Structure formats: structure tokens, C-alpha cells
C-alpha positions as CSV (number, residue, x, y, z in Angstrom):
1,M,0.3,-0.2,0.3
2,N,2.1,3.2,-1.1
3,D,1.7,6.6,1.3
4,R,-1.2,8.2,-0.9
5,N,-3.7,4.6,0.0
6,K,-3.2,5.4,3.6
7,N,-3.3,8.7,3.8
8,N,-6.4,8.2,2.1
9,G,-7.5,5.8,4.3
10,V,-7.2,7.5,7.4
11,R,-8.7,10.2,6.0
12,Q,-12.1,8.6,5.5
13,G,-11.7,6.9,9.1
14,V,-10.7,10.6,10.7
15,T,-14.5,11.7,8.7
16,G,-16.4,9.1,9.8
17,V,-15.3,9.7,13.4
18,T,-16.0,13.3,13.3
19,S,-18.8,13.1,11.4
20,T,-20.7,10.8,13.7
21,V,-19.4,13.0,16.5
22,G,-20.5,16.0,14.7
23,N,-24.3,14.5,13.9
24,L,-24.5,13.2,17.6
25,T,-23.1,16.4,19.1
26,G,-25.8,18.5,16.8
27,G,-28.6,16.1,17.7
28,V,-28.3,16.6,21.1
29,L,-27.9,20.6,20.9
30,D,-30.6,20.5,18.8
31,T,-32.5,18.4,21.2
32,V,-31.6,21.0,24.4
33,G,-32.8,24.0,22.2
34,S,-36.3,22.8,21.4
35,T,-36.7,21.7,25.1
36,V,-35.8,25.1,26.5
37,G,-37.8,26.8,23.8
38,T,-40.6,25.1,24.3
39,L,-40.6,24.8,28.0
40,G,-40.0,28.8,27.8
41,R,-42.9,29.4,25.5
42,G,-45.0,27.1,27.9
43,L,-44.1,28.9,31.2
44,G,-44.0,32.5,29.6
45,G,-47.7,31.3,28.0
46,T,-48.2,30.2,32.0
47,I,-47.6,33.6,33.6
48,N,-49.0,35.7,31.2
49,S,-52.3,34.0,31.7
50,T,-51.7,33.6,35.4
51,T,-50.8,37.3,36.1
52,G,-52.5,39.1,33.1
53,T,-49.4,41.1,31.9
54,K,-47.7,40.3,28.8
55,A,-44.6,41.6,29.7
56,A,-42.7,39.0,32.1
57,G,-44.2,35.9,30.1
58,D,-43.2,37.6,26.9
59,G,-39.8,38.3,27.8
60,L,-39.3,34.6,29.0
61,A,-40.3,33.4,25.7
62,W,-38.1,35.7,24.0
63,V,-35.0,34.6,26.2
64,T,-35.7,31.2,25.0
65,N,-36.7,31.1,21.9
66,G,-33.4,33.4,21.6
67,V,-31.1,30.5,23.7
68,E,-33.3,27.6,21.2
69,G,-32.2,29.1,17.9
70,G,-28.7,29.8,19.2
71,L,-28.2,26.1,20.3
72,R,-29.7,25.0,16.7
73,T,-27.1,27.4,15.4
74,V,-24.2,26.0,17.6
75,G,-25.7,22.4,16.8
76,Q,-25.6,22.6,12.8
77,G,-22.2,24.1,12.7
78,A,-20.9,20.8,14.5
79,V,-23.1,18.8,12.0
80,D,-21.3,20.7,9.5
81,A,-17.7,20.7,10.8
82,G,-18.2,16.8,10.7
83,K,-18.6,16.3,7.2
84,A,-16.1,15.9,4.4
85,P,-14.6,18.8,2.3
86,G,-17.3,19.4,-0.7
87,K,-19.9,16.7,0.6
């Protein structure tokens, strides 16, 4: 086996591992983000309903929506980082 074939095999192995880790990380971050966003919207709606004011509940929902979006972006970055160049 020549050096080029060895390097290609190593690169494919590393890409497989980084792809798996990237996909796992991205999936976990997306799940956590979705959970935080859903929880914040639910609690925000409950606060709005029980207090009769929208400021606190809407503020909580706004913050948790931001967390959800941020985690989704970071998660997608992790997935993209694990992809082989050009794919």
C-alpha cells in the first residue's frame, strides 16, 4: 500500500469519526434547544395567563427562543464540521 492510499484511508476514518461526533453533538444541542424553547414558551404563556400581564411571560419566551435558535445554530455547525470537504 502506498502512502497516498494510507493517507486516504486515514482521512476517511477520521471523517467517519468526526461525522458521527458532529451528528451526535448537533442532535443533542438541537434537542436541548428545542426543549428550552418549548419550556420557555409554555411557562411564558402560563405567566401571561395567571398574572394578566404579557411583559414577563413574553420576555421569558423571547429569551428561551433565543437560546433555542443559538443552540440550533451551534448544533448545525457541529454537523457541518463533521462533513467531508466538498459534501
